[in-house]
C-alpha positions, 0 to 999 in steps of 0.5 A: 058570283054576280059577273057572270054574264050568263049566270051559270055559276052555281049555287046562287045566293037564290038556290037551295044549295048555296047554305051548304055546298062546299063551292061555287059550280061553274056550268060547263055548258052555260060557260061562255069562256068569257073568263070575267070569273078568273079574277073576280072568284075571290079565292083564285080557284077559277082557271081561264081553261081546262089546261091551265087548271093545274092537276092537283084540282083536276077533279074538281072539273068532273064535280063541275060537270056533274052538277046540276041546279035543282039535282039533289043526286048531282048535288050530292055525286059533285058534292062528294068529289070535292069532299075527297079533293080536299080530304085528298088535298088538305095542302090546297085549303090551307093556301091563303089566297094572295097566293093562289091569284099571284100563281095566276100571274105566272 
């Protein structure tokens, strides 16, 4: 995502994991909490804080904490968490992006 001023959203298009990643990950140690990614996310899946992240998506916070660019083991662990999350919450994957975006305004 090109809006991040510190380039903490991975994998980038030029990183090998980009084609196979289930989601884009936000590196929590690199993120400066500027919020630029929140409105830019095309599927409204980024929240402005851990506290505002819905309970149904809390497990994805751990996946973001685990993921590291160019670390195959970390990528596999993060992807396993994401896939388990998707399997446990198929209803989230069927929510229209516009509806998810509206939830941010509430």
